[in-house]
The first five atom37 places (N, CA, C, CB, O) and aatype in JSON, in Angstrom:
{
  "aatype": [12, 1, 7, 2, 9, 5, 15, 11, 9, 6, 6, 1, 11, 18, 14, 9, 14, 4, 14, 10, 4, 19, 0, 7, 10, 3, 7, 2, 2, 6, 5, 11, 6, 19, 7, 16, 9, 14, 0, 17, 19, 19, 6, 16, 9, 7, 9, 15, 14, 6, 10, 13, 2, 9, 18, 16, 6, 12, 5, 10, 0, 6, 8, 15, 9, 16, 9, 6, 4, 1, 7, 4, 15, 15, 16, 10, 10, 16, 1, 13, 13, 6],
  "atom_mask": [
    [1, 1, 1, 1, 1],
    [1, 1, 1, 1, 1],
    [1, 1, 1, 0, 1],
    [1, 1, 1, 1, 1],
    [1, 1, 1, 1, 1],
    [1, 1, 1, 1, 1],
    [1, 1, 1, 1, 1],
    [1, 1, 1, 1, 1],
    [1, 1, 1, 1, 1],
    [1, 1, 1, 1, 1],
    [1, 1, 1, 1, 1],
    [1, 1, 1, 1, 1],
    [1, 1, 1, 1, 1],
    [1, 1, 1, 1, 1],
    [1, 1, 1, 1, 1],
    [1, 1, 1, 1, 1],
    [1, 1, 1, 1, 1],
    [1, 1, 1, 1, 1],
    [1, 1, 1, 1, 1],
    [1, 1, 1, 1, 1],
    [1, 1, 1, 1, 1],
    [1, 1, 1, 1, 1],
    [1, 1, 1, 1, 1],
    [1, 1, 1, 0, 1],
    [1, 1, 1, 1, 1],
    [1, 1, 1, 1, 1],
    [1, 1, 1, 0, 1],
    [1, 1, 1, 1, 1],
    [1, 1, 1, 1, 1],
    [1, 1, 1, 1, 1],
    [1, 1, 1, 1, 1],
    [1, 1, 1, 1, 1],
    [1, 1, 1, 1, 1],
    [1, 1, 1, 1, 1],
    [1, 1, 1, 0, 1],
    [1, 1, 1, 1, 1],
    [1, 1, 1, 1, 1],
    [1, 1, 1, 1, 1],
    [1, 1, 1, 1, 1],
    [1, 1, 1, 1, 1],
    [1, 1, 1, 1, 1],
    [1, 1, 1, 1, 1],
    [1, 1, 1, 1, 1],
    [1, 1, 1, 1, 1],
    [1, 1, 1, 1, 1],
    [1, 1, 1, 0, 1],
    [1, 1, 1, 1, 1],
    [1, 1, 1, 1, 1],
    [1, 1, 1, 1, 1],
    [1, 1, 1, 1, 1],
    [1, 1, 1, 1, 1],
    [1, 1, 1, 1, 1],
    [1, 1, 1, 1, 1],
    [1, 1, 1, 1, 1],
    [1, 1, 1, 1, 1],
    [1, 1, 1, 1, 1],
    [1, 1, 1, 1, 1],
    [1, 1, 1, 1, 1],
    [1, 1, 1, 1, 1],
    [1, 1, 1, 1, 1],
    [1, 1, 1, 1, 1],
    [1, 1, 1, 1, 1],
    [1, 1, 1, 1, 1],
    [1, 1, 1, 1, 1],
    [1, 1, 1, 1, 1],
    [1, 1, 1, 1, 1],
    [1, 1, 1, 1, 1],
    [1, 1, 1, 1, 1],
    [1, 1, 1, 1, 1],
    [1, 1, 1, 1, 1],
    [1, 1, 1, 0, 1],
    [1, 1, 1, 1, 1],
    [1, 1, 1, 1, 1],
    [1, 1, 1, 1, 1],
    [1, 1, 1, 1, 1],
    [1, 1, 1, 1, 1],
    [1, 1, 1, 1, 1],
    [1, 1, 1, 1, 1],
    [1, 1, 1, 1, 1],
    [1, 1, 1, 1, 1],
    [1, 1, 1, 1, 1],
    [1, 1, 1, 1, 1]
  ],
  "atom_positions": [
    [[-85.88, 51.6, 186.25], [-85.23, 50.29, 186.2], [-85.54, 49.62, 184.86], [-85.69, 49.4, 187.38], [-84.65, 49.06, 184.22]],
    [[-86.82, 49.68, 184.43], [-87.2, 49.05, 183.17], [-86.42, 49.65, 182.0], [-88.7, 49.18, 182.93], [-85.95, 48.93, 181.13]],
    [[-86.3, 50.98, 182.0], [-85.57, 51.64, 180.93], [-84.11, 51.23, 180.87], [0.0, 0.0, 0.0], [-83.54, 51.04, 179.79]],
    [[-83.5, 51.08, 182.04], [-82.1, 50.63, 182.1], [-81.97, 49.22, 181.55], [-81.57, 50.69, 183.54], [-81.06, 48.95, 180.76]],
    [[-82.86, 48.33, 181.95], [-82.82, 46.95, 181.48], [-83.03, 46.9, 179.97], [-83.89, 46.09, 182.19], [-82.32, 46.19, 179.26]],
    [[-84.0, 47.67, 179.47], [-84.26, 47.69, 178.04], [-83.04, 48.18, 177.26], [-85.47, 48.57, 177.73], [-82.69, 47.61, 176.23]],
    [[-82.4, 49.24, 177.75], [-81.24, 49.77, 177.01], [-80.07, 48.79, 177.03], [-80.81, 51.1, 177.6], [-79.36, 48.68, 176.03]],
    [[-79.86, 48.09, 178.13], [-78.76, 47.12, 178.19], [-79.02, 45.93, 177.27], [-78.55, 46.62, 179.64], [-78.1, 45.4, 176.65]],
    [[-80.28, 45.51, 177.17], [-80.61, 44.43, 176.24], [-80.41, 44.89, 174.8], [-82.07, 43.94, 176.45], [-79.87, 44.15, 173.98]],
    [[-80.84, 46.12, 174.49], [-80.64, 46.66, 173.14], [-79.16, 46.77, 172.8], [-81.31, 48.03, 173.02], [-78.78, 46.6, 171.64]],
    [[-78.32, 47.04, 173.81], [-76.87, 47.11, 173.61], [-76.23, 45.73, 173.59], [-76.23, 47.96, 174.7], [-75.02, 45.6, 173.38]],
    [[-77.03, 44.7, 173.81], [-76.57, 43.3, 173.85], [-75.56, 43.07, 174.97], [-75.95, 42.9, 172.49], [-74.57, 42.36, 174.79]],
    [[-75.81, 43.68, 176.13], [-74.93, 43.5, 177.29], [-75.52, 42.45, 178.21], [-74.73, 44.84, 178.06], [-76.66, 42.57, 178.66]],
    [[-74.74, 41.41, 178.48], [-75.18, 40.35, 179.38], [-73.99, 39.84, 180.16], [-75.85, 39.19, 178.6], [-72.93, 39.61, 179.57]],
    [[-74.11, 39.66, 181.44], [-75.27, 39.92, 182.27], [-75.48, 41.43, 182.44], [-75.12, 39.24, 183.65], [-74.56, 42.22, 182.24]],
    [[-76.68, 41.81, 182.82], [-77.03, 43.22, 182.97], [-76.53, 43.7, 184.33], [-78.56, 43.44, 182.83], [-76.94, 43.17, 185.36]],
    [[-75.64, 44.71, 184.34], [-75.13, 45.19, 185.62], [-76.18, 45.97, 186.39], [-73.9, 46.07, 185.39], [-77.04, 46.64, 185.81]],
    [[-76.11, 45.88, 187.71], [-77.03, 46.62, 188.58], [-76.73, 48.11, 188.44], [-76.88, 46.16, 190.06], [-75.59, 48.53, 188.63]],
    [[-77.74, 48.92, 188.12], [-77.48, 50.36, 187.94], [-77.05, 51.05, 189.23], [-78.72, 51.03, 187.39], [-76.31, 52.03, 189.17]],
    [[-77.49, 50.56, 190.38], [-77.08, 51.17, 191.64], [-75.61, 50.89, 191.93], [-77.95, 50.65, 192.79], [-74.9, 51.76, 192.42]],
    [[-75.16, 49.68, 191.63], [-73.75, 49.34, 191.82], [-72.87, 50.16, 190.88], [-73.5, 47.84, 191.6], [-71.82, 50.65, 191.26]],
    [[-73.32, 50.3, 189.64], [-72.56, 51.04, 188.64], [-72.45, 52.51, 189.04], [-73.2, 50.9, 187.25], [-71.4, 53.13, 188.88]],
    [[-73.55, 53.07, 189.55], [-73.56, 54.48, 189.94], [-72.76, 54.72, 191.21], [-74.98, 54.96, 190.13], [-72.33, 55.84, 191.47]],
    [[-72.56, 53.67, 192.02], [-71.79, 53.82, 193.26], [-72.48, 54.71, 194.27], [0.0, 0.0, 0.0], [-71.87, 55.65, 194.79]],
    [[-73.75, 54.43, 194.55], [-74.53, 55.27, 195.44], [-74.07, 55.24, 196.89], [-75.95, 54.88, 195.36], [-74.54, 56.04, 197.7]],
    [[-73.17, 54.32, 197.25], [-72.75, 54.25, 198.64], [-71.76, 55.36, 199.0], [-72.13, 52.9, 198.92], [-71.43, 55.52, 200.18]],
    [[-71.28, 56.12, 198.03], [-70.37, 57.22, 198.29], [-68.95, 56.78, 198.59], [0.0, 0.0, 0.0], [-68.1, 57.63, 198.88]],
    [[-68.68, 55.51, 198.52], [-67.36, 54.98, 198.81], [-66.58, 54.87, 197.51], [-67.45, 53.6, 199.52], [-67.11, 54.4, 196.51]],
    [[-65.34, 55.3, 197.51], [-64.53, 55.28, 196.29], [-63.82, 53.97, 196.06], [-63.52, 56.38, 196.33], [-63.11, 53.82, 195.06]],
    [[-63.99, 53.0, 196.97], [-63.35, 51.71, 196.79], [-63.95, 50.97, 195.6], [-63.47, 50.86, 198.06], [-65.14, 51.09, 195.32]],
    [[-63.11, 50.2, 194.92], [-63.58, 49.39, 193.8], [-64.29, 48.16, 194.35], [-62.39, 48.97, 192.87], [-63.69, 47.37, 195.07]],
    [[-65.55, 47.99, 194.02], [-66.32, 46.84, 194.49], [-66.83, 46.06, 193.29], [-67.49, 47.29, 195.39], [-66.88, 46.57, 192.17]],
    [[-67.22, 44.82, 193.55], [-67.83, 44.03, 192.49], [-69.2, 44.61, 192.15], [-67.95, 42.54, 192.9], [-69.95, 45.01, 193.04]],
    [[-69.49, 44.63, 190.88], [-70.79, 45.13, 190.42], [-71.76, 43.96, 190.39], [-70.68, 45.8, 189.02], [-71.47, 42.92, 189.81]],
    [[-72.91, 44.14, 191.02], [-73.94, 43.11, 191.0], [-74.63, 43.06, 189.65], [0.0, 0.0, 0.0], [-74.43, 43.92, 188.8]],
    [[-75.44, 42.04, 189.47], [-76.17, 41.89, 188.21], [-77.66, 41.77, 188.48], [-75.67, 40.66, 187.42], [-78.09, 41.37, 189.56]],
    [[-78.44, 42.13, 187.48], [-79.89, 42.03, 187.56], [-80.27, 40.56, 187.38], [-80.6, 42.93, 186.49], [-79.9, 39.96, 186.38]],
    [[-80.99, 39.97, 188.34], [-81.37, 38.56, 188.2], [-82.4, 38.36, 187.08], [-81.94, 38.03, 189.52], [-83.15, 39.27, 186.73]],
    [[-82.43, 37.16, 186.54], [-83.32, 36.83, 185.43], [-84.78, 37.05, 185.79], [-83.11, 35.39, 184.98], [-85.57, 37.49, 184.96]],
    [[-85.16, 36.74, 187.04], [-86.58, 36.87, 187.41], [-87.04, 38.32, 187.33], [-86.81, 36.33, 188.82], [-88.21, 38.57, 187.06]],
    [[-86.14, 39.28, 187.55], [-86.51, 40.69, 187.43], [-86.77, 41.03, 185.97], [-85.41, 41.61, 188.01], [-87.76, 41.69, 185.65]],
    [[-85.89, 40.57, 185.09], [-86.07, 40.82, 183.66], [-87.36, 40.19, 183.17], [-84.86, 40.28, 182.86], [-88.08, 40.77, 182.35]],
    [[-87.67, 39.0, 183.67], [-88.86, 38.28, 183.23], [-90.15, 38.94, 183.71], [-88.81, 36.85, 183.72], [-91.19, 38.8, 183.06]],
    [[-90.12, 39.65, 184.84], [-91.35, 40.2, 185.41], [-91.49, 41.7, 185.26], [-91.42, 39.85, 186.85], [-92.53, 42.25, 185.63]],
    [[-90.48, 42.39, 184.75], [-90.53, 43.85, 184.73], [-91.38, 44.4, 183.58], [-89.13, 44.39, 184.62], [-91.73, 45.58, 183.59]],
    [[-91.7, 43.58, 182.61], [-92.61, 44.01, 181.55], [-91.93, 44.59, 180.33], [0.0, 0.0, 0.0], [-92.32, 45.64, 179.84]],
    [[-90.91, 43.9, 179.83], [-90.28, 44.35, 178.59], [-91.02, 43.73, 177.4], [-88.77, 43.96, 178.56], [-91.8, 42.8, 177.56]],
    [[-90.76, 44.26, 176.22], [-91.45, 43.78, 175.02], [-91.02, 42.34, 174.7], [-91.15, 44.7, 173.82], [-89.94, 41.91, 175.1]],
    [[-91.88, 41.6, 173.99], [-91.51, 40.23, 173.6], [-90.23, 40.18, 172.77], [-92.65, 39.59, 172.82], [-89.45, 39.23, 172.88]],
    [[-90.01, 41.19, 171.93], [-88.8, 41.21, 171.11], [-87.55, 41.32, 171.98], [-88.85, 42.39, 170.11], [-86.57, 40.6, 171.76]],
    [[-87.58, 42.22, 172.97], [-86.44, 42.36, 173.86], [-86.27, 41.11, 174.73], [-86.6, 43.59, 174.75], [-85.14, 40.72, 175.02]],
    [[-87.37, 40.5, 175.13], [-87.27, 39.28, 175.93], [-86.62, 38.16, 175.12], [-88.66, 38.85, 176.42], [-85.83, 37.38, 175.66]],
    [[-86.94, 38.08, 173.83], [-86.29, 37.08, 172.96], [-84.79, 37.33, 172.85], [-86.94, 37.09, 171.56], [-84.0, 36.39, 172.88]],
    [[-84.4, 38.58, 172.72], [-82.98, 38.92, 172.66], [-82.31, 38.53, 173.98], [-82.77, 40.43, 172.38], [-81.21, 37.96, 173.97]],
    [[-82.96, 38.83, 175.1], [-82.41, 38.48, 176.42], [-82.22, 36.97, 176.54], [-83.32, 39.0, 177.54], [-81.2, 36.51, 177.05]],
    [[-83.21, 36.22, 176.09], [-83.13, 34.75, 176.15], [-81.97, 34.24, 175.3], [-84.44, 34.11, 175.68], [-81.25, 33.34, 175.72]],
    [[-81.78, 34.81, 174.12], [-80.66, 34.42, 173.27], [-79.32, 34.72, 173.94], [-80.74, 35.15, 171.91], [-78.38, 33.93, 173.84]],
    [[-79.24, 35.86, 174.63], [-78.0, 36.2, 175.33], [-77.74, 35.23, 176.48], [-78.05, 37.64, 175.85], [-76.59, 34.86, 176.74]],
    [[-78.8, 34.8, 177.16], [-78.64, 33.81, 178.23], [-78.1, 32.51, 177.67], [-79.98, 33.57, 178.94], [-77.19, 31.91, 178.24]],
    [[-78.65, 32.06, 176.55], [-78.2, 30.81, 175.94], [-76.79, 30.92, 175.39], [-79.15, 30.41, 174.82], [-76.02, 29.96, 175.46]],
    [[-76.44, 32.08, 174.86], [-75.11, 32.27, 174.29], [-74.02, 32.14, 175.35], [-75.01, 33.63, 173.62], [-72.88, 31.79, 175.04]],
    [[-74.37, 32.4, 176.6], [-73.4, 32.27, 177.68], [-72.92, 30.83, 177.83], [-74.01, 32.76, 179.0], [-71.8, 30.59, 178.3]],
    [[-73.74, 29.88, 177.43], [-73.43, 28.46, 177.57], [-73.15, 27.8, 176.23], [-74.57, 27.74, 178.26], [-73.34, 26.59, 176.08]],
    [[-72.69, 28.57, 175.26], [-72.46, 28.06, 173.91], [-71.0, 28.22, 173.51], [-73.37, 28.77, 172.9], [-70.3, 29.12, 173.98]],
    [[-70.56, 27.34, 172.62], [-69.25, 27.49, 171.99], [-69.41, 27.25, 170.5], [-68.2, 26.51, 172.62], [-70.32, 26.55, 170.06]],
    [[-68.51, 27.82, 169.73], [-68.51, 27.63, 168.29], [-67.41, 26.65, 167.91], [-68.32, 28.99, 167.55], [-66.27, 26.76, 168.37]],
    [[-67.76, 25.67, 167.08], [-66.81, 24.68, 166.59], [-66.69, 24.87, 165.09], [-67.26, 23.22, 166.96], [-67.69, 24.88, 164.37]],
    [[-65.45, 25.01, 164.61], [-65.21, 25.18, 163.18], [-64.46, 23.97, 162.65], [-64.42, 26.48, 162.9], [-63.48, 23.53, 163.24]],
    [[-64.93, 23.43, 161.53], [-64.29, 22.29, 160.87], [-63.2, 22.83, 159.94], [-65.32, 21.42, 160.08], [-63.48, 23.66, 159.08]],
    [[-61.99, 22.36, 160.11], [-60.89, 22.79, 159.25], [-61.01, 22.21, 157.85], [-59.55, 22.4, 159.86], [-60.52, 22.78, 156.88]],
    [[-61.67, 21.06, 157.75], [-61.8, 20.4, 156.45], [-62.77, 21.1, 155.52], [0.0, 0.0, 0.0], [-62.43, 21.4, 154.38]],
    [[-63.98, 21.37, 156.0], [-65.0, 21.95, 155.12], [-65.35, 23.4, 155.48], [-66.25, 21.11, 155.17], [-66.19, 24.01, 154.83]],
    [[-64.71, 23.95, 156.5], [-64.93, 25.33, 156.95], [-66.35, 25.59, 157.44], [-64.61, 26.29, 155.82], [-66.79, 26.73, 157.46]],
    [[-67.06, 24.53, 157.82], [-68.4, 24.7, 158.38], [-68.29, 25.11, 159.85], [-69.23, 23.4, 158.24], [-67.29, 24.81, 160.51]],
    [[-69.31, 25.78, 160.33], [-69.35, 26.22, 161.71], [-70.56, 25.62, 162.4], [-69.38, 27.77, 161.81], [-71.65, 25.56, 161.82]],
    [[-70.37, 25.17, 163.63], [-71.44, 24.57, 164.41], [-71.47, 25.24, 165.77], [-71.26, 23.03, 164.55], [-70.43, 25.38, 166.41]],
    [[-72.65, 25.64, 166.21], [-72.82, 26.24, 167.52], [-73.38, 25.19, 168.45], [-73.73, 27.49, 167.47], [-74.45, 24.63, 168.18]],
    [[-72.69, 24.92, 169.55], [-73.16, 23.92, 170.5], [-73.48, 24.58, 171.82], [-72.12, 22.8, 170.69], [-72.92, 25.63, 172.15]],
    [[-74.37, 23.97, 172.57], [-74.75, 24.49, 173.87], [-74.48, 23.44, 174.93], [-76.24, 24.91, 173.9], [-74.72, 22.25, 174.71]],
    [[-73.98, 23.89, 176.06], [-73.73, 23.0, 177.19], [-74.87, 23.11, 178.18], [-72.38, 23.32, 177.86], [-75.28, 24.22, 178.53]],
    [[-75.38, 22.0, 178.62], [-76.41, 21.97, 179.65], [-75.92, 21.12, 180.79], [-77.76, 21.44, 179.09], [-75.38, 20.04, 180.58]],
    [[-76.11, 21.61, 181.99], [-75.68, 20.85, 183.16], [-76.79, 19.95, 183.63], [-75.24, 21.78, 184.28], [-76.62, 19.23, 184.61]]
  ]
}
């Protein structure tokens, strides 16, 4: 499980899909929704600090938008918090 999580973070994939759902271990050929690995698993599974920082950035990017100014061509990244 740790290796799968590490490789998905290195590939910059977020959210991380559940490897059991992806593999389809139930033997059923029907298309089902793929589950995701919850954040608490990533936080407790023991990945390196570097990978954890990348994971945190991917979490934050999910709630961000980029704003570009047409006048000066500057770019601003904003984050939404509920």
